N, C-alpha and C positions, 0 to 999 in steps of 0.2 A: 504494500500500500504506500501511497504518497501521503504523508501525514504532516500537517502543520501543528506544531506544538507551541502553545503560548505559555511562556515561562518568564514572566517579568523578573522574578528572582531566580537566578541560576548561577551557581558557583560551586565547583567540585571541592573547594577547600573549606566550605562552610557547612554547618549543620542546618537544621530547620528548613525553611522554605527554599533557600538557595540550593542546599544539597538535594532536596527533593526534586527541584526542577531539572538539575543535571542528571540525576539517576533516571528519571522518566525518559529523557532524551537518549541517553546511552543504551538503556535496556531495550527500548523500542527499536533502535537502529541495530542492536545486536541480534535481533530476530529477523534481520534481512529487509526491514522496511526503509523507505526513503524518508528520513525525518528531517524536517526543516524547523529548527528551534528558534523562535523569535524571542529575544531577550534584550535587556538594557545593555548599555555600553559598560556598566559598572563591573561586570564580571569578565570582560573580554580578556584582560591580561592573565587572570588565573585560569580561564578556560583554555586559552591558547598554550599556556605553559604546561598545563596538565596533559593536553593532547600530545604535545611534543615530547613529553617525558614519560608517557604512559608505558608501563611494563606489559600491559595487555594490548593486543592489536586493536587499533581504533576502528570501529565499524565503518565500512566504506560509505554507508548511507547516512552518516551523521553530518549534518550541516548546521551552522549557526548563522543567524542574521542578527546583527547588533544594531538595534534601533535607538537613535538618539532623540532627545527632546530639545527645544530651544534653550539657550543659555539662561534666559530669565526664569524658566521653569526650574532648572537645576538650582538656581540661586534660592528660590522660594522653598526648596525642599527642607531647609533648616528649621522651618516652623511646621507645626502639626498640620495646619490647613494646606501647606505646601506638599505634604506627603500625599494627600488625597488628589490634589491637583496634578502632581507629577504622574501618578498612576493613570489618571483619566486621559491626560495628554498623551502619555506613552501608548495607551490602548488605541487612541485615534491614529497615532503615527504608525503603529504596527499594522493596523487595518489598511492604511494607505500603502505601506510597503508590501503587504501580502497580495494586494489586488493584481499587480502585473505578473507576479509569480503564478497566481491562480489562473490568470487569463492565458498565459502561455501553456500551462499544463495543469489542469484542475486538480485540486487536492481531493483525495478520497475521504479524508477524515480530518476534522479540526478538533484538537483536544486542548482544553484550558486547564492548566495545573497550578500556576501561581500568578498572583496571590490566591491563596486558598480561602477566599472570603466571598460568600454569596453577595454581599452588598457591593463589592467592587465590580462584579459582573465582567463582561467582555464585549468588545465591539465586533468580534469576528463572526458573530451570527449573520452579519451583513453580507458575508461571502456567499451565503446560501448553500453551504456544504453541510453534511452531517456533523453535528457538534456534540461532543461529550464534554460536559462542564463539571469539573471536579476531579477528585473529592474536595469539597469546600465545607467550611463551617460558617459561623456567623449568627446562627439563631440562638446561641447560648448567652445568657446574661448572668452576672453575679447575683447570688441570692441576697435580697435586701436584709433578711434577718441576720446575716453575717457581716453587715456593713462596717461594724466596728473594727474589723481586721483590714479594712481598706482605708487608710488614714486620709486620703484625699478623694473621697467618694465622688464629689461633684466633678472633679477634673477627669478622673479615670473611668467613671461609670456613667454618671448623668449625661455628660457631654457625648460620650461614646454612643450611648443609647439614642440620644437626640439625633446625632449624625446618621446613625443607622436608619432611624425612622425617616429622615429626610431623603436618604438615598433610595430606599425601597418605595417611597411614596412619590418622589418627583423625578428620579432619574429613569427615563424610559428604557435605558439599556438593561436595567435589572430585570424588569418584567419581560422584555423582549428576549433576553438571554435565556431565561427560564422557560418561556413558552416556545421558543424556537429550537431549544436543545432537544436532540433525539434522546438523550439520557442525562439526568442530573445525578451525580454521586455526592452524597453528603456524609459528613464525619460524625454526626450525632443526631439523636432523635429530635432535638429541639430545632435543628436546621431543616430536618425533613418536614416537620409541621409547617415551618415558615415557607419553604419552597412550594409545597402544595397549595398553601393559601395564596401565593402570588401567581399561581397558574402553571406551574411545571407539569408537563404531561406525564412523564415517567421519572420517578425518583426512587433511589435505592440507597440504603446505608452501605458504606464501604470504608474499609480501613484507609486512613489518610496518610500513612507513612509506612515505611518498610525498612529492612536492614540488608546489608550485603550478605551473601551466603557465607563469606569467611568470618562474619561476626559470631556465628553460632558455634558453640562447642560441639564436638562430635557426639557427646553424651551429656546427660544431665550432670551438672557439677554439684555434688552434695557438700553441705557445710559440716564442720566439725560439731560433735555433740554439744548441746547447750549446757549440760550439767556442769555446775561449778564455775561458770563464767557469766559475764553480763550479756544481755541481749544486745546485739549490735544493730543499730538502726541507721539508715542512710537517708539523707535529704539532698537532692541534687537538682538545681535549676538556677535560672537568673533570679537575683533578689529583687523581683517586682512584687508589689503588694498583693496582686491577684494570685500569686503562686502559693499563698496560704501558710507561709512559714510561721507567722505570728500565732495562728491557730494551732499549728503542730506543737510549738513550744508551750503554749498554754495547756494543751491537752497532756503533754508529757509531765508538766508540773503537777498534774492531778493524779498521776499514777501512784499506786500504793508504794510507800518507801521500801517495803520488803522486796519489791521487784527491782533487780539491778539491771541497768541498761546504760548504754552510751550512744549518743547521737552525734554523727559526723555530718557536717554541713559543707557542701561544695557549691561554690557559685559566688558571684558578686553582682552588684547592681545598685539601683537608686535607694533602696532602704537599708543599705549596709550600715549606715551610721546609727540606725535604730536598733540593730541587732543586739549589741551588748546590753542595752536596757531591757529588751524583751527576755533575754536569757536570765538576767538578774531578777526580773519581776516574777519569773516562773520558778526561781530558786534552783536553777540548773547549772550554776557556774562550774561545778565539778563533773558534770555529766555531758557536757557539750564541747565539741571541738569544731571551730570554724576554720576551714582550710583555704577559703577563697577560691579563685579560679584554678583549674588544674588541667594539664594536657590529657589527651585521649587515653594513653596507656594507664595513667593514674586513675582516671574515671572508671575504666574497664576493671581494673584491679579492685576498685572500691565496690563495684557491684558484686564481685565474686567473694569479697571478704566480709560481707554483711549478711545478716539474717532476715532483715525486713526493710522494705522500701516504703517510706511514709511521706508521700507527696500529696497534699490535699489542696489542689488548685481550686480557687474560688470561681475562676472563669477560664476555660480552655476548650478549644475544639476537641483536641485529644493530645495529651502531652506525649511526645515521642519517648520520653524517659520510661513510661510505663512499658512500652514494647521492649526497650533495651533491657530493663530489669527482668522481665519475664524470660527473655531469650537467654539470660544467664542464670535462670533458676531462682530468682529472688522474689519472694512473695510480696504482695502489695497491700498496704492499708491506706485507704483514701475515702473521698466522699462519693456518694452514690448519685452523681449527676453528670450531665454533659457526656463527652466521649468515654469517660470511665465507666458509665453505666453500660454502654453498648459494646465496648471492646476490651473489657477486663472480665473474663469469665468468673462466675461465682466461685468456682473451684480453685482459682488462682490467687484469691485475696479476700479481704474483708472490705466491704463498701458500706460506709456509715451513712444513714439518711441525714439530709440537711434539716436541721431544726434550729432552735434558739442557740446562741453562742454557748450557754452553759450546758445545754443538753448535748450539743454536738461535741464539745470538748470532753464531756464526761463519757460519751459513747466511745470516742477514740481511745481514751484512757483505759476503759474496761477492755477494749479489744487488745491493747498491748498486754495487759495483765493476763488475759486468756491465752494469748500465744506464748507468753513466758511460761505459763504453767502447763501448756500442752505443746511441747516442742515437736512432737510427731506431726502436728497440724502444719507447722512451717514446712516440713519436708514434703508433705502431700501437696500443699499449695504451690511450692516451688516446682515440683514435677509437672503439675497441671499447667502452670504458666509456661514452662519450657516447651511442652508439647503443643500448646496453643500458638505460641509465638513463631514456631517453625513454619507455620503456614504463610508467614508474612515476610519472606525474603523479597528482594526487589524483582527477581525473575517471576516469582509467583504472583505478585501484585500486577505486573505487566501482563501476565497470562490471563489474569482475571479481567483486565480491561479489554484485551483483544477478544476474549470469549464473548463479552458483552457487545463489543463493536460488531461482531459477526451477526448479532441479533438485530441491530438497529440500522446497519448499512443496507442499501439496496442489494438484492441478491446477486445482481450481475457483478458486484464488486467483491471479489474474494478477499477475505481477511487472511486466511491461510496460516500456516506455520505452527498453530497451536490447536489442539482439539477443543471442542466445546466443554467447558469445565462447569460442573454443577455448582450453582451459587452457594449452596450450603458448605462446600469445601473451602471457599475462599472469603466468605463474609459472614459475620455474625449478625443475624437479622432479628434480634430480640427487641422489638419495638413496643 
């Protein structure tokens, strides 16, 4: 197939959206498709260096189109409103750049992958080619009952929700993208509801991230017995308020003193200056170590060295760290909402319902105590998470997309190269 891949964020040296954009391009081309990845100029240097120095053969069908925006738009990017403007102008520029390519040789499929937000939409439905939009999030919102853990609620949540409403209400590209797309893939059930409300014809839940095959151990990596040592808990993310570290610390401060544990925090960010006070307020000075940012080998070793991963995001489409933790056999303790509800199986962790701050923190504390006193449960959950995560290598996620493309493309256009894969094997559809 001739595929136009829209990846505003695309950089092989980054995680998150940038890494996802590059992996989609590489894996689609590795299956023999003619992939034209349209992205910003920001990742050009890293992409070209990666391709030049790659130890793996670069797929011959992999092409990058670096689309620029006017200088004044680049300048405005330094402010929040400029981020939205930059993306919208880039989408317009990408559409204009794609039109002559499509006129010379029509694309069989258009696939939008980044930004992975429903509200940002895409201009590429205007090409009139079959469009797969996503996986995207955007329908999730932070629970108001836990707003005390978001110190600048108005700036981070009220304004975000207002901008989201304005985009879905007044930006015609949002509704047109959803209504014209042959398939909309969403990262959580909240976004599924929103997409259907806005007129999407076919919407399905789908995992929004994946891992390289080499990331997975050949077998489940067991932990050493818990008897006689503290429970080792890991928290790993950027230090943004919405990542819920304040809630985690408050919950751990409520754990019975007879339960010995140690929390290791990896990451840095805007609320770093508040962290020492949060730790002190919870009475955890001797039970917490903050390591700051760490390189990939250290992070991977941390996943393998701990007994429990405790990331309680207040707003996330789906945190990639959940999949990383499960792939290395690490059980999860988190909140039961957003992508965690849909893509962490019940057997792989404990998901606490969102309630009042006191009730939520208390439930998290009781979960820690339960796991400490039932260490066999940790091993069971770790094994279940490992088996679940192995479904979501990058090759498997791309096979999932191609199987679905075969269902939405005109029959005269062969997708080829992969068999039709039962949906239940590659997506968890507990809605």
